[in-house]
Z-matrix of the N, CA and C atoms (Angstrom, degrees):
N
C 1 1.441
C 2 1.516 1 108.91
N 3 1.265 2 115.54 1 145.21
C 4 1.453 3 120.25 2 179.46
C 5 1.514 4 110.00 3 -101.25
N 6 1.283 5 114.86 4 145.18
C 7 1.461 6 121.11 5 178.17
C 8 1.520 7 109.44 6 -85.11
N 9 1.323 8 118.29 7 132.86
C 10 1.464 9 119.21 8 177.15
C 11 1.524 10 109.91 9 -69.94
N 12 1.292 11 116.00 10 140.19
C 13 1.463 12 120.24 11 177.16
C 14 1.520 13 108.68 12 -98.25
N 15 1.307 14 117.03 13 127.84
C 16 1.469 15 118.80 14 -179.90
C 17 1.522 16 110.36 15 -69.12
N 18 1.317 17 115.44 16 135.41
C 19 1.458 18 119.53 17 -179.38
C 20 1.529 19 111.24 18 -78.35
N 21 1.318 20 116.31 19 -37.76
C 22 1.463 21 120.30 20 179.63
C 23 1.520 22 108.44 21 -123.53
N 24 1.318 23 117.92 22 130.98
C 25 1.469 24 118.07 23 176.32
C 26 1.528 25 109.70 24 -67.81
N 27 1.314 26 115.32 25 136.98
C 28 1.452 27 121.04 26 -179.45
C 29 1.525 28 109.76 27 -79.51
N 30 1.319 29 118.09 28 134.71
C 31 1.465 30 119.36 29 176.89
C 32 1.527 31 109.65 30 -70.97
N 33 1.330 32 115.56 31 145.56
C 34 1.460 33 118.97 32 179.61
C 35 1.526 34 109.41 33 -73.13
N 36 1.312 35 114.77 34 138.69
C 37 1.459 36 121.01 35 -178.91
C 38 1.521 37 108.12 36 -110.65
N 39 1.308 38 116.63 37 124.32
C 40 1.457 39 120.64 38 176.40
C 41 1.517 40 108.02 39 -109.08
N 42 1.337 41 117.50 40 120.84
C 43 1.460 42 119.49 41 -178.98
C 44 1.533 43 110.86 42 -71.19
N 45 1.303 44 114.72 43 153.87
C 46 1.461 45 119.73 44 178.07
C 47 1.516 46 109.52 45 -74.28
N 48 1.303 47 115.94 46 168.34
C 49 1.466 48 120.20 47 -179.94
C 50 1.526 49 110.26 48 -62.91
N 51 1.314 50 116.62 49 -37.37
C 52 1.460 51 120.36 50 179.53
C 53 1.526 52 110.62 51 -64.53
N 54 1.337 53 116.86 52 -40.03
C 55 1.459 54 120.28 53 178.45
C 56 1.524 55 111.44 54 -65.75
N 57 1.328 56 116.83 55 -35.73
C 58 1.472 57 119.72 56 179.95
C 59 1.516 58 112.03 57 -72.78
N 60 1.336 59 118.57 58 -32.37
C 61 1.456 60 121.41 59 -177.65
C 62 1.527 61 113.07 60 -88.56
N 63 1.309 62 118.42 61 -7.16
C 64 1.453 63 121.53 62 -177.18
C 65 1.539 64 112.59 63 -58.56
N 66 1.329 65 120.91 64 -45.83
C 67 1.469 66 119.16 65 178.34
C 68 1.527 67 112.76 66 -62.09
N 69 1.329 68 116.70 67 -36.50
C 70 1.461 69 119.73 68 178.64
C 71 1.523 70 111.14 69 -65.03
N 72 1.314 71 117.80 70 -37.16
C 73 1.464 72 121.25 71 177.16
C 74 1.529 73 110.88 72 -63.57
N 75 1.321 74 117.06 73 -41.12
C 76 1.463 75 120.47 74 -178.85
C 77 1.524 76 111.36 75 -68.92
N 78 1.322 77 117.45 76 -39.20
C 79 1.467 78 120.37 77 177.35
C 80 1.525 79 109.79 78 -67.73
N 81 1.324 80 117.26 79 -39.17
C 82 1.466 81 120.29 80 177.07
C 83 1.522 82 112.16 81 -63.49
N 84 1.328 83 116.20 82 -40.41
C 85 1.465 84 120.82 83 177.24
C 86 1.525 85 110.73 84 -61.88
N 87 1.329 86 116.40 85 -43.84
C 88 1.463 87 120.36 86 178.33
C 89 1.530 88 110.49 87 -65.04
N 90 1.324 89 117.05 88 -36.46
C 91 1.464 90 120.05 89 178.17
C 92 1.514 91 112.83 90 -66.21
N 93 1.317 92 116.78 91 -40.78
C 94 1.471 93 120.40 92 179.13
C 95 1.528 94 110.40 93 -64.08
N 96 1.323 95 117.17 94 -44.12
C 97 1.462 96 119.35 95 178.71
C 98 1.524 97 111.92 96 -67.32
N 99 1.333 98 117.44 97 -32.79
C 100 1.466 99 120.47 98 177.34
C 101 1.529 100 110.85 99 -67.58
N 102 1.324 101 116.70 100 -41.00
C 103 1.469 102 119.99 101 177.11
C 104 1.520 103 110.02 102 -64.08
N 105 1.313 104 117.24 103 -39.92
C 106 1.465 105 120.44 104 177.62
C 107 1.531 106 110.81 105 -61.11
N 108 1.335 107 117.04 106 -45.98
C 109 1.468 108 120.06 107 179.31
C 110 1.523 109 110.54 108 -63.37
N 111 1.327 110 116.72 109 -40.90
C 112 1.462 111 119.71 110 178.26
C 113 1.518 112 112.44 111 -63.90
N 114 1.318 113 117.06 112 -39.92
C 115 1.474 114 120.12 113 178.54
C 116 1.518 115 112.02 114 -66.90
N 117 1.325 116 116.85 115 -39.36
C 118 1.464 117 119.65 116 178.40
C 119 1.523 118 110.00 117 -61.93
N 120 1.308 119 117.67 118 -44.96
C 121 1.468 120 120.77 119 179.82
C 122 1.519 121 110.04 120 -67.90
N 123 1.323 122 117.75 121 -39.88
C 124 1.463 123 120.72 122 179.69
C 125 1.521 124 111.75 123 -63.69
N 126 1.323 125 117.45 124 -41.14
C 127 1.461 126 120.22 125 -178.51
C 128 1.525 127 112.60 126 -74.01
N 129 1.324 128 117.87 127 -23.77
C 130 1.461 129 119.18 128 -179.69
C 131 1.520 130 112.57 129 -91.70
N 132 1.331 131 118.86 130 -31.70
C 133 1.470 132 120.24 131 -175.43
C 134 1.517 133 112.93 132 -110.56
N 135 1.300 134 119.07 133 -20.52
C 136 1.471 135 124.61 134 -175.32
C 137 1.535 136 112.30 135 61.03
N 138 1.310 137 116.32 136 24.59
C 139 1.461 138 121.66 137 179.07
C 140 1.526 139 108.04 138 -110.30
N 141 1.333 140 116.88 139 112.30
C 142 1.459 141 121.71 140 -175.04
C 143 1.533 142 111.85 141 -68.86
N 144 1.319 143 117.11 142 -37.95
C 145 1.469 144 119.99 143 -179.42
C 146 1.529 145 110.70 144 -65.85
N 147 1.305 146 116.23 145 -43.48
C 148 1.462 147 120.25 146 179.30
C 149 1.531 148 110.87 147 -65.37
N 150 1.313 149 117.10 148 -37.84
C 151 1.466 150 120.75 149 177.31
C 152 1.527 151 110.63 150 -64.48
N 153 1.314 152 117.61 151 -39.80
C 154 1.465 153 120.86 152 177.15
C 155 1.514 154 112.41 153 -65.03
N 156 1.330 155 116.19 154 -39.50
C 157 1.464 156 120.54 155 178.22
C 158 1.523 157 109.93 156 -63.83
N 159 1.310 158 117.19 157 -46.24
C 160 1.461 159 120.41 158 179.74
C 161 1.531 160 111.63 159 -65.85
N 162 1.325 161 117.19 160 -35.62
C 163 1.458 162 119.73 161 177.71
C 164 1.530 163 110.12 162 -65.59
N 165 1.326 164 117.63 163 -42.88
C 166 1.458 165 120.79 164 178.68
C 167 1.516 166 112.73 165 -64.66
N 168 1.321 167 116.19 166 -44.03
C 169 1.463 168 120.26 167 178.48
C 170 1.526 169 110.12 168 -65.63
N 171 1.322 170 116.78 169 -40.95
C 172 1.465 171 120.43 170 178.10
C 173 1.516 172 111.72 171 -62.29
N 174 1.331 173 117.57 172 -40.31
C 175 1.464 174 121.25 173 178.69
C 176 1.530 175 110.79 174 -61.45
N 177 1.315 176 116.55 175 -46.90
C 178 1.465 177 120.64 176 -178.21
C 179 1.522 178 110.92 177 -65.62
N 180 1.326 179 117.02 178 -43.89
C 181 1.467 180 120.49 179 -178.20
C 182 1.533 181 111.01 180 -64.77
N 183 1.320 182 117.09 181 -44.66
C 184 1.472 183 119.91 182 179.84
C 185 1.523 184 110.51 183 -66.29
N 186 1.327 185 117.78 184 -41.09
C 187 1.459 186 120.57 185 179.57
C 188 1.528 187 111.43 186 -62.96
N 189 1.318 188 117.98 187 -43.47
C 190 1.460 189 120.96 188 177.71
C 191 1.525 190 111.74 189 -66.66
N 192 1.308 191 117.25 190 -39.95
C 193 1.467 192 120.67 191 179.97
C 194 1.518 193 111.05 192 -65.04
N 195 1.314 194 117.45 193 -44.61
C 196 1.463 195 120.69 194 179.51
C 197 1.525 196 110.45 195 -64.83
N 198 1.332 197 117.47 196 -38.55
C 199 1.465 198 120.68 197 179.01
C 200 1.528 199 110.82 198 -66.00
N 201 1.321 200 117.71 199 -41.96
C 202 1.457 201 120.32 200 179.93
C 203 1.523 202 111.94 201 -68.40
N 204 1.313 203 117.40 202 -37.06
C 205 1.465 204 120.19 203 176.75
C 206 1.527 205 109.71 204 -65.96
N 207 1.326 206 116.65 205 -38.47
C 208 1.457 207 120.13 206 178.05
C 209 1.517 208 112.25 207 -65.74
N 210 1.316 209 117.65 208 -35.63
C 211 1.460 210 120.40 209 178.11
C 212 1.518 211 112.31 210 -72.43
N 213 1.309 212 117.13 211 -25.47
C 214 1.456 213 120.85 212 -176.95
C 215 1.506 214 114.39 213 -79.93
N 216 1.317 215 117.90 214 -8.97
C 217 1.454 216 120.90 215 -178.23
C 218 1.516 217 112.40 216 -73.84
N 219 1.308 218 115.29 217 162.89
C 220 1.465 219 119.35 218 178.52
C 221 1.525 220 109.04 219 -76.87
N 222 1.336 221 117.86 220 146.09
C 223 1.461 222 120.35 221 -178.96
C 224 1.526 223 111.65 222 -69.96
N 225 1.311 224 115.97 223 153.00
C 226 1.455 225 120.69 224 179.35
C 227 1.524 226 109.54 225 -75.04
N 228 1.331 227 115.53 226 170.54
C 229 1.464 228 120.62 227 179.26
C 230 1.530 229 111.41 228 -62.75
N 231 1.339 230 116.30 229 -35.51
C 232 1.465 231 119.89 230 178.49
C 233 1.524 232 110.85 231 -64.13
N 234 1.339 233 117.32 232 -40.21
C 235 1.457 234 120.42 233 178.72
C 236 1.520 235 111.67 234 -65.80
N 237 1.315 236 115.68 235 -41.20
C 238 1.466 237 119.29 236 -179.98
C 239 1.521 238 110.10 237 -63.37
N 240 1.340 239 117.44 238 -42.79
C 241 1.458 240 120.81 239 178.77
C 242 1.522 241 111.51 240 -66.06
N 243 1.331 242 117.05 241 -38.48
C 244 1.468 243 119.75 242 -179.74
C 245 1.526 244 111.03 243 -67.50
N 246 1.304 245 117.56 244 -34.27
C 247 1.467 246 120.05 245 179.83
C 248 1.518 247 112.00 246 -71.56
N 249 1.323 248 117.52 247 -25.56
C 250 1.463 249 120.16 248 177.63
C 251 1.524 250 111.22 249 -68.93
N 252 1.333 251 116.79 250 -27.45
C 253 1.453 252 121.13 251 -177.75
C 254 1.523 253 113.78 252 -81.84
N 255 1.316 254 118.93 253 -9.14
C 256 1.457 255 120.78 254 -178.02
C 257 1.521 256 110.46 255 -66.19
N 258 1.309 257 115.20 256 141.19
C 259 1.454 258 119.48 257 -179.87
C 260 1.520 259 109.70 258 -75.56
N 261 1.302 260 115.79 259 138.24
C 262 1.461 261 121.97 260 178.11
C 263 1.533 262 108.38 261 -89.55
N 264 1.332 263 118.54 262 146.62
C 265 1.454 264 120.25 263 178.41
C 266 1.529 265 110.49 264 -70.87
N 267 1.317 266 115.53 265 146.91
C 268 1.462 267 120.54 266 176.14
C 269 1.513 268 108.98 267 -68.56
N 270 1.329 269 116.67 268 143.53
C 271 1.464 270 120.80 269 -177.46
C 272 1.529 271 111.52 270 -63.21
N 273 1.317 272 117.78 271 -37.44
C 274 1.451 273 120.46 272 -177.51
C 275 1.510 274 114.00 273 -80.83
N 276 1.335 275 117.93 274 -25.82
C 277 1.472 276 120.84 275 -175.25
C 278 1.518 277 113.30 276 -98.71
N 279 1.285 278 119.23 277 0.87
C 280 1.465 279 121.46 278 -178.39
C 281 1.518 280 109.33 279 -77.65
N 282 1.308 281 117.61 280 130.31
C 283 1.462 282 120.93 281 -177.81
C 284 1.491 283 112.04 282 -122.55
């Protein structure tokens, strides 16, 4: 197989500080809600193991929900422009 040679070198993209910290914000949000769920269960049942289980399940559920909501959003203008630049496969060489 032959390697495709890029016709134009791609410029390097450096994300902004906000873009780099965005995943940390989402994990922190999921952690806060998980601690809240764990505290609610702990204060109602007085069972530490059950509170830990609910906190762990709450963390996973919130993290997955936030990730799916983030994927469902419309792409930004930068993403749309970047996708226009992608090379299309040749009709004869596509397998």
